[in-house]
KETORLUM-960501 format. One record per residue: residue in one letter; x negated, y, z of N, C-alpha, C in turn. Coordinates in steps of 0.02 Angstrom, whole numbers, plus 50000, padded with zeros to 5 digits. Each point is the difference from the previous one (the first is absolute). Layout:
REC  resn     nX     nY     nZ    caX    caY    caZ     cX     cY     cZ
REC     a      X      Y      Z      X      Y      Z      X      Y      Z
...
REM end
This chain:
REC  resn     nX     nY     nZ    caX    caY    caZ     cX     cY     cZ
REC     m  52251  45371  50498  50034  49978  50063  49977  50002  50068
REC     t  50028  50062  50013  49993  50035  50091  49989  49935  50040
REC     k  49940  49999  50019  49972  49941  50061  50032  50028  50084
REC     i  50036  49956  50040  50013  50039  50064  49960  49971  50050
REC     y  49981  50074  50026  49958  49950  50079  50038  50040  50063
REC     g  49964  49992  50044  50038  50035  50060  49971  50003  50069
REC     i  50026  50011  50058  49991  49984  50081  50049  49988  50041
REC     i  49987  49950  50031  50059  49971  50052  49993  50034  50052
REC     g  50030  50004  50051  49997  50019  50054  50077  50018  50037
REC     w  49979  50006  50069  50060  50001  50040  49990  50074  50043
REC     p  50011  50055  50015  50025  50034  49916  49959  50018  49964
REC     v  50009  50033  49939  49947  50016  49957  50012  50047  49968
REC     k  50044  50046  50022  50039  50050  49962  49932  50081  49997
REC     h  49951  49984  50056  49959  50043  50008  49937  50004  49982
REC     s  49984  49916  49956  49956  49973  49959  49957  50064  49966
REC     l  49943  50016  50008  49946  50032  49958  49990  49967  49940
REC     s  49975  49943  49993  49994  49948  49950  50026  50004  49937
REC     p  50073  50026  49996  50036  50011  49928  49955  50025  49959
REC     v  49983  50082  50033  49964  50061  49992  49908  49988  49959
REC     f  49985  49975  50035  49949  49982  49968  49994  49941  49953
REC     q  50046  49944  50002  49978  49949  49952  50036  50051  49955
REC     s  50053  50043  49976  50017  50025  49947  49952  50038  49972
REC     t  49931  50040  50042  49974  50024  49981  49929  49927  49974
REC     f  50013  49963  50032  49914  49946  49955  50049  49973  49942
REC     l  50073  49987  49973  50025  49985  49961  49982  50051  49941
REC     e  50047  50062  50001  49964  50064  49970  49917  49992  49983
REC     q  49986  50011  50024  49888  50003  49990  50002  49959  49952
REC     q  50023  49890  50011  49964  49963  49945  50060  49976  49937
REC     q  50052  50059  50014  50045  49998  49950  50019  49911  49995
REC     i  50049  49982  50060  49993  49937  50002  50091  50016  49996
REC     n  50042  49975  49955  50099  49984  50008  50011  49971  50041
REC     a  50025  50045  50070  50010  49960  50056  50017  50051  50023
REC     a  50036  49961  50078  50058  50047  50048  49989  49957  50043
REC     y  49983  50057  50065  49985  49960  50058  50043  50013  50062
REC     l  50047  49984  50033  50073  50012  50043  49974  49965  50074
REC     p  50048  50065  50018  50002  49957  50095  50042  49952  50004
REC     f  50022  49941  50029  50046  49956  50008  50005  49995  50068
REC     a  50048  50034  50038  50009  49995  50063  50030  49904  50036
REC     v  49968  49969  49995  50021  49924  50033  49996  49992  50092
REC     a  50067  49991  50017  49994  49983  50067  49982  49933  50029
REC     p  49966  49992  50033  49964  49942  50024  50034  49925  49982
REC     e  50074  50011  50018  50048  49919  50013  50002  49990  49909
REC     q  49985  50055  49965  50008  50005  49902  49922  49986  49973
REC     l  49959  49990  50033  49963  49995  49992  49973  49932  49923
REC     q  50030  49956  50052  49984  49934  49941  50032  50010  49921
REC     q  50061  50009  49998  50039  50021  49962  49954  50070  49944
REC     a  50007  50038  50035  49979  50049  49962  49923  49988  49928
REC     m  49966  49959  50070  49926  49946  49955  50018  49956  49943
REC     q  50063  49998  50016  50018  49956  49945  50066  50033  49941
REC     g  50010  50058  50019  50036  50029  49962  49937  50056  49964
REC     m  49941  50001  50004  49975  50026  49987  49937  49977  49944
REC     l  50006  49920  50012  49977  49971  49964  50052  49989  49950
REC     a  50063  49986  50000  50048  49982  49951  50015  50068  49945
REC     l  49985  50064  50041  50020  50036  49947  49926  50038  49954
REC     g  49963  49976  49991  49940  50001  49974  49942  50086  50034
REC     v  50008  50001  50055  49955  50043  50020  49936  49965  50018
REC     e  49940  50050  49977  49950  49994  49976  49946  49961  50066
REC     g  50012  50053  50056  49947  50009  50063  50025  50063  50047
REC     f  49993  49979  50059  50024  50063  50053  49950  49984  50071
REC     n  50009  50058  50030  49984  50006  50055  50030  50000  50032
REC     v  49967  49966  50070  50019  49964  50064  50009  50062  50061
REC     t  50017  50017  50036  49999  50072  50068  50064  49952  50040
REC     v  49947  50028  50082  50067  50001  50051  50078  49972  49984
REC     p  50023  49958  50019  49970  49936  50061  49987  49942  49953
REC     h  49984  49999  49949  49996  49940  49963  49939  49973  49967
REC     k  49939  50026  50038  49926  49978  49967  49997  49901  50032
REC     e  50008  50001  50047  50020  49929  50030  50056  49944  49965
REC     s  50042  50024  50005  50057  49970  49958  49980  49975  49937
REC     v  49994  50045  49970  49987  49985  49936  49941  49941  49979
REC     f  49941  50012  50052  49951  49956  50001  50013  49923  49999
REC     q  50075  49995  50030  50005  49945  50006  50025  49960  49916
REC     m  50012  50070  49966  50060  49966  49964  49949  50002  49925
REC     v  49937  50020  49995  49945  50005  49938  49963  49957  50004
REC     s  49965  49998  49926  49923  49981  49992  49963  50046  50024
REC     a  49961  49999  50054  49944  50061  50022  49952  49982  49967
REC     d  49936  50049  49994  49929  50003  49989  49955  49981  50066
REC     d  49962  49992  49997  49945  49976  50045  49997  50038  50053
REC     d  50005  50074  49992  49992  50071  50025  50070  50001  50037
REC     a  50044  49984  49984  50088  50017  50037  49997  49927  50057
REC     r  49967  49962  49969  49998  49940  50072  49981  49996  50033
REC     l  49966  50035  49993  49921  50006  50067  50043  50076  50054
REC     i  50035  50041  49938  50008  50069  50041  50080  49958  50051
REC     g  50036  49968  49948  50062  49976  50031  50057  50037  49977
REC     a  50005  50034  49928  50057  50056  50010  49971  50017  49918
REC     v  50064  50036  49956  49980  49998  49951  50035  50066  49992
REC     n  49986  50061  49936  50016  50047  50001  50030  50018  49934
REC     t  49975  49956  49926  49976  50011  49930  50045  49931  49993
REC     v  50059  50010  49939  50010  49935  49972  49988  49999  49919
REC     r  50010  49949  49964  50037  49983  49935  50013  49931  49971
REC     r  50032  50009  49941  50035  49942  49976  49919  49970  49957
REC     s  50010  49927  50010  49964  49953  49962  50055  49945  49982
REC     s  49969  49963  49944  50058  49949  49990  49991  49961  50021
REC     e  49963  49986  50089  50036  49944  50055  50049  50045  50073
REC     g  50018  50067  49973  50019  50037  50045  49936  50059  50039
REC     w  50030  50024  50044  49992  50079  50032  49910  49966  50016
REC     q  49957  50037  49966  49904  50024  50034  50007  50054  50042
REC     a  49964  49985  50062  49961  50059  50044  49977  50023  50005
REC     t  49972  50033  50033  49926  50034  50014  50021  50040  50051
REC     n  49950  50010  50054  49987  50052  50036  49974  50075  49992
REC     t  49997  50051  49969  49955  50083  49995  50002  50022  50037
REC     d  50033  50003  50060  49980  50029  50059  49938  50005  50024
REC     w  49949  49954  49979  49929  50002  50032  49953  50019  49937
REC     r  50042  49986  49945  49966  50059  49939  49995  50046  50005
REC     g  50073  50043  50019  50015  50068  50003  49953  50050  50082
REC     f  50002  49953  50040  49955  50024  50064  49900  49996  49975
REC     k  49989  49977  49975  49950  49976  49967  49979  50054  49959
REC     a  50040  50017  49943  49993  50030  49944  50004  50120  50054
REC     v  50040  49989  50052  49985  50067  50049  49939  50005  50016
REC     v  49977  49914  50030  49913  50032  50041  49957  50029  49946
REC     e  50010  49953  49928  49946  50012  49949  50011  50063  49954
REC     g  50079  50026  50015  50011  50076  49998  49974  50062  50045
REC     l  49983  49967  50077  49994  50039  50025  49935  50020  50033
REC     a  49968  49961  49921  49926  50011  49987  49936  49977  50084
REC     i  50030  49952  50032  49970  49990  50069  49940  49916  49974
REC     a  49970  50007  50030  49951  49930  50009  50032  49971  50069
REC     v  50015  49924  49974  50028  49982  50063  49979  49926  50012
REC     a  49963  49964  49943  49966  49942  50002  49944  49996  50079
REC     g  50017  49964  50026  49961  49986  50064  50005  50051  50076
REC     k  50043  50040  49954  50011  50035  50067  50089  49966  50036
REC     k  50026  50035  50056  50053  49983  50030  50044  50043  49995
REC     a  50075  49964  50014  50061  50038  50014  50027  49989  50054
REC     l  50070  50043  50033  50028  49973  50035  50084  50008  49965
REC     l  50043  49945  50017  50034  50000  49963  50064  49988  50052
REC     f  50081  50041  49992  50042  50004  50033  50041  49945  49988
REC     g  50032  49967  50020  50061  49948  49993  49989  49926  49974
REC     a  50049  49960  50000  49987  49942  49982  50053  49945  49968
REC     g  50022  50056  49968  50078  49969  49938  49950  50006  49924
REC     g  50065  49980  49966  49960  50002  49946  49964  50046  49933
REC     t  50027  50042  50027  49942  50046  49990  49919  50004  49998
REC     a  50018  49981  50089  49923  50009  50008  49962  49941  49986
REC     r  50046  49922  49974  49955  49951  49949  49991  50027  49967
REC     a  50040  50035  49967  49955  50030  49900  49955  50047  50008
REC     v  49998  50029  50080  49949  50031  49992  49914  49976  50023
REC     l  50014  49964  50045  49952  49943  50039  49958  49960  49912
REC     h  50052  49983  49951  49996  49984  49945  49951  50028  49974
REC     a  50014  50065  49970  49961  50051  49979  49948  50009  50031
REC     l  49999  50011  50071  49943  50030  50030  49944  49919  49975
REC     s  50018  49941  50015  49948  49957  49985  49977  50007  49927
REC     a  50037  50019  49944  49993  50008  49934  49941  50057  49983
REC     l  50022  50061  50055  49935  50061  50002  49919  49968  50021
REC     g  50006  49951  50051  49928  49981  50045  49984  50020  50048
REC     l  50062  50022  50024  49990  50008  50085  49969  49977  50037
REC     e  49969  50013  50057  49961  49974  50044  50046  49929  50058
REC     t  50046  50088  50019  50042  49996  50070  50047  50025  49979
REC     v  50056  49957  50054  50072  50033  49982  50017  50016  50094
REC     y  50027  50053  49999  50019  49970  50065  50091  50026  49998
REC     i  50027  49951  50041  50064  50017  50010  50031  50001  50043
REC     c  50044  50047  50002  50048  50025  50058  50064  49995  50000
REC     n  50048  49977  50015  50086  50010  50005  50003  49984  50068
REC     r  50078  50027  50014  50030  50003  50072  50010  49931  50010
REC     n  50008  49967  49974  50039  49937  50032  49951  49953  49990
REC     p  49980  49988  50068  49918  49947  50010  50029  49937  49961
REC     e  50033  49965  49988  50028  49938  49999  49981  49999  49916
REC     r  50030  50057  49951  49985  50013  49948  49928  50008  49972
REC     r  49981  50043  50052  49926  50034  49968  49961  49923  50020
REC     a  49998  49960  50042  49960  49942  49998  50007  49931  49963
REC     a  50066  50011  49966  50007  49964  49943  49983  50039  49943
REC     f  49997  50059  49977  49963  50004  49940  49940  50011  50013
REC     v  49951  50013  50060  49961  49996  49986  49967  49921  50003
REC     a  50039  49965  50012  49979  49885  49969  49991  50012  49940
REC     f  50066  50029  49980  49994  49980  49922  49974  50044  49973
REC     a  49988  50056  50002  49945  50041  49978  49909  49955  50023
REC     r  49999  49970  50032  49933  49980  50020  50001  49936  49942
REC     s  50084  49961  49996  49975  49942  49971  50015  50016  49900
REC     s  50025  50056  49998  49989  50006  49932  49956  50037  49979
REC     y  49960  50030  50027  49950  50046  49973  49935  49988  50032
REC     p  49979  49939  50011  49924  49981  50037  49953  50063  49994
REC     s  50007  50028  49933  49944  50049  49991  49985  50069  50026
REC     l  50076  50011  50009  50024  50063  50046  49991  49983  50097
REC     n  49963  50042  50020  50011  49974  50095  50063  50059  50009
REC     c  50045  49958  50044  50052  50036  50018  50008  50018  50067
REC     e  50018  50055  50031  49964  49985  50092  50100  50048  50005
REC     s  50034  49965  50076  50051  50021  50013  49994  50070  50055
REC     v  50034  50040  49975  49980  50082  50074  50084  50004  49988
REC     s  50015  50015  50062  50048  49990  50036  50026  50089  49991
REC     w  50074  49999  50023  50017  50057  49974  50011  50035  50073
REC     q  49928  50006  50006  49988  50085  50036  49955  50047  50007
REC     q  49971  50037  50000  49981  50064  49973  49898  49996  49988
REC     d  49977  49990  50071  49949  49989  50011  49967  49930  49954
REC     e  50045  49945  49976  49975  49956  49952  50010  50006  49949
REC     v  50036  50052  49975  50031  50025  49899  49940  50088  50020
REC     s  49972  50013  50058  49973  50070  49955  49920  49958  50005
REC     d  49990  49935  50047  49924  49969  49983  49989  49977  49950
REC     a  50075  49951  49949  49984  49972  49931  50007  50074  49951
REC     c  50026  50082  50008  49999  50026  49956  49929  50040  49995
REC     a  49966  49989  50056  49952  50021  49996  49929  49968  49951
REC     e  50014  49936  49990  49980  49947  49958  50028  49989  49941
REC     a  50062  50032  49989  50032  49969  49941  49993  50036  49938
REC     a  49977  50022  49933  49988  50044  49935  50081  50010  49992
REC     l  50054  49956  49993  50048  49964  49979  50061  50012  50069
REC     l  50040  50045  49991  50073  49978  50048  50044  49970  49963
REC     v  50038  49972  50003  50083  49983  49976  50058  49980  50016
REC     n  50032  50034  50023  50062  49983  50015  50065  49979  49962
REC     t  50040  49946  50025  50052  49951  49957  50036  49976  50060
REC     t  50020  50046  50063  50056  49997  50014  50044  50043  50001
REC     t  50050  50010  50021  50078  50051  49998  49976  50055  50042
REC     v  49975  50009  50038  49987  50054  50062  49994  50056  49938
REC     g  50037  50058  50042  49992  50064  49979  50053  50016  49933
REC     l  50040  49961  49984  50042  49981  49940  50046  50072  50019
REC     a  50031  49984  50074  50052  50060  50014  49936  50062  50016
REC     s  50049  50071  49985  49954  50044  49975  49967  50047  50057
REC     d  50042  49957  50049  49999  50035  50079  49919  49966  50026
REC     q  49982  49924  49981  49989  49961  50026  49911  50004  50003
REC     p  49972  50029  50039  49921  49994  49979  49930  49943  50037
REC     f  49964  49988  49933  49983  49956  49987  49959  49972  50094
REC     p  50018  49940  50051  49952  49993  50061  49958  50031  50001
REC     f  49932  49988  49957  49938  49990  50012  49955  50053  49955
REC     e  49966  50051  50064  49968  50051  49932  49928  49942  49995
REC     l  50009  50040  49918  49961  49950  49942  49909  50035  50012
REC     s  49946  49978  50007  49954  50022  50009  49949  49968  49913
REC     g  49933  50055  50027  49955  49936  49955  50010  50044  49907
REC     a  49952  49982  49968  49991  50043  49954  50012  49951  49929
REC     g  50031  50002  49947  50022  49969  49955  50063  50018  49958
REC     a  50035  49925  49994  50047  50028  49953  50085  49951  50030
REC     a  50070  50052  50011  50040  49942  50012  50074  50009  49988
REC     i  50014  49942  49976  50043  49979  49939  50077  49980  50041
REC     d  50043  50016  49980  50077  50007  50031  50008  49958  49946
REC     a  50042  49950  50003  50051  49950  49971  50089  50026  49989
REC     v  50004  50020  50072  50045  50044  49977  50010  50072  49970
REC     y  50043  50020  49951  49993  50065  49962  50061  50022  50027
REC     k  49990  50091  50016  50062  50046  49998  49995  50049  49955
REC     p  50051  50023  49979  50019  50028  49938  49936  50078  50013
REC     d  49969  50023  50059  49981  50050  50018  49932  49989  50011
REC     g  49980  49932  49979  49948  49987  50008  49951  50001  50089
REC     n  50037  50011  50050  49973  50038  50069  50031  49896  50031
REC     t  50010  49974  50015  50026  49970  50046  49921  49970  50076
REC     a  50038  49989  50039  49970  50015  50049  49923  49959  50025
REC     f  49976  49935  49980  49968  49986  49973  49935  50051  49962
REC     c  50034  50028  49939  49943  50061  49988  49977  50049  50006
REC     r  50041  50006  50050  50001  50077  50064  49950  49956  50036
REC     a  49992  49941  50024  49988  50002  50059  49910  49983  49981
REC     a  49996  49986  49939  49917  49961  49981  49969  50080  49951
REC     a  50037  50025  49970  49987  50080  49980  49931  50061  50005
REC     a  49992  49979  50072  49960  50037  50036  49938  49972  49991
REC     t  49982  49954  49990  49925  49986  49983  49997  49945  49924
REC     r  50067  49994  49989  49979  49944  49947  50060  50030  49918
REC     s  49978  49960  49934  50041  50031  49947  50043  49947  50004
REC     a  50066  50008  50007  50071  49976  50003  50045  50033  49960
REC     v  50016  49937  49984  50072  49986  49945  50043  49944  50032
REC     d  50053  50038  49971  50065  49972  50007  50020  49916  49946
REC     g  50049  49977  50031  50011  49933  49944  49995  50032  49936
REC     l  50021  50044  49964  50034  50015  49931  49933  49983  49957
REC     p  49963  50025  50013  49948  49967  49949  49985  49921  49984
REC     m  50017  49951  50040  49995  49925  50002  50082  49984  49966
REC     l  50046  50050  50003  50061  49976  49981  49987  49989  49932
REC     i  49985  50082  49989  49992  49992  49902  49925  49942  49967
REC     a  49980  49977  50066  49939  49965  49952  50007  49923  49997
REC     q  50062  49992  50054  50015  49909  49984  50065  50004  49946
REC     g  50035  50085  50008  50046  49967  49952  49956  50000  49926
REC     a  49934  50055  49986  49969  49982  49950  49978  49931  49978
REC     e  49972  49983  50068  49976  49939  49990  50069  49936  49984
REC     s  50042  50006  50000  50054  49954  49995  50010  50019  49921
REC     f  50011  50050  49993  50011  50036  49916  49937  49957  49954
REC     a  49925  49992  50026  49949  49963  49944  50019  49936  50015
REC     w  50041  49964  50063  49998  49925  49987  50049  49977  49956
REC     w  50047  50047  49979  50081  49988  49988  49967  50008  49926
REC     h  49955  50053  49983  49992  50021  49924  49958  49962  49964
REC     g  49937  49986  50039  49946  49960  49985  49952  50063  49956
REC     c  50000  50049  50063  49968  50067  49974  49950  50029  50049
REC     a  49957  50045  49987  49973  50020  50057  50039  50055  50051
REC     r  49950  49984  50080  50059  50045  50040  50009  50083  49972
REC     p  50068  50020  49970  49999  50092  49975  49988  50016  50070
REC     d  49996  50074  49969  49971  50059  50035  50047  50025  50041
REC     c  49969  49992  50082  50028  49997  50062  49990  50075  50004
REC     s  49947  50036  49992  49987  50050  50014  50059  50071  49966
REC     s  50011  49975  49947  50069  50050  49960  50061  49983  50033
REC     a  50027  49931  50009  50052  49999  50053  50016  50022  50048
REC     l  49947  49996  50044  49993  50052  50065  49988  50031  50002
REC     k  49988  50060  49949  49991  50078  50021  50072  50021  49970
REC     n  50041  49945  49967  50052  50029  49974  50063  49968  50054
REC     i  49992  49950  50042  50050  50008  50043  49982  50045  50076
REC     e  49917  50001  49993  49997  50077  50057  50028  50063  49983
REC     q  50015  50016  49935  50040  50045  49972  50033  50005  50016
REC     q  50043  49931  49991  50115  49975  49999  49982  50025  50089
REC     l  49966  49968  50032  50027  50013  50072  49979  50060  50021
REC     g  49955  50072  49985  49978  50052  50024  49928  49977  50033
REC     r  49982  49942  50016  49944  49993  50059  49919  50016  49967
REC     s  49955  50010  50038  49921  50001  49979  49974  49955  49942
REC     a  49978  50026  49986  49953  49931  49968  49933  49964  50029
REC     v  50002  49933  49998  49985  49951  50038  49920  50005  49952
REC     h  49929  50012  50024  49936  50002  49946  49980  49915  49993
REC     l  50015  49988  49951  49984  49918  50002  49923  49994  49945
REC     p  49959  50027  50020  49931  50015  49945  50013  49937  49933
REC     g  49978  49931  50036  50001  49954  49957  50030  49974  49977
REC     w  50079  50037  49987  50039  50002  49948  49997  50025  49959
REC     q  49979  50040  49989  49979  50077  49939  49965  49953  49953
REC     g  50035  50009  49935  49989  49967  49937  50014  49924  49997
REC     h  50039  49982  50059  50020  49941  49972  50094  49987  49963
REM end
């Protein structure tokens, strides 16, 4: 019997998840289908009940449902700390959930093959994705995370959350100003953007980004050329959110099927070819 998996979001028709999840299913020779389900926010509860009744085995969760679904499932420790879920599976007690966004981000850092343990990072943003990235930075053993966000109240609240939840991390606030950003860039081995700044095609990233190391944008664009990547690429190896998207999907796949994480590099190459974009170099993914 063909098992059903999918992704829920609003909108969801442009999602790349069905493309690479289908690749993973073929690689592992699993008899299953992965489908996009467009679920309006006001119909989320009914959709969750309907999928359980219909025998759907598991699904990914994308915007705007990650925090809402979190309230309706039995979440694991990682997801509870992050406060959002992106991966759900059926169990005898109902829906179980985890968050693989942080594992996907961690996989990209490992793919870039840069040493970050004991180093410093500059994180832009203070929302759900920032919380997933922070979780990964803690797991990767960073020493300091500089946190920069436009809204001073949100930034202060996020820094307080970070300090209480990750006592081993030294978390410092950076105001939305070029001089403070430049000072943080000079010390940071890794820059990460989780804000929506630069999603509009003509919108530049508001800061000059200097310093050596790597830069990862959680946002992806079909051509890979996000405003953040353009701002960082002069001095750093910069990648957009496509590798992270594929890696979190691979981590979801492994969690659903109880297997090792499938090969992300071939899935990435496949989608790069479909999108007609230049290849991202992730040496740490070779041979996996």
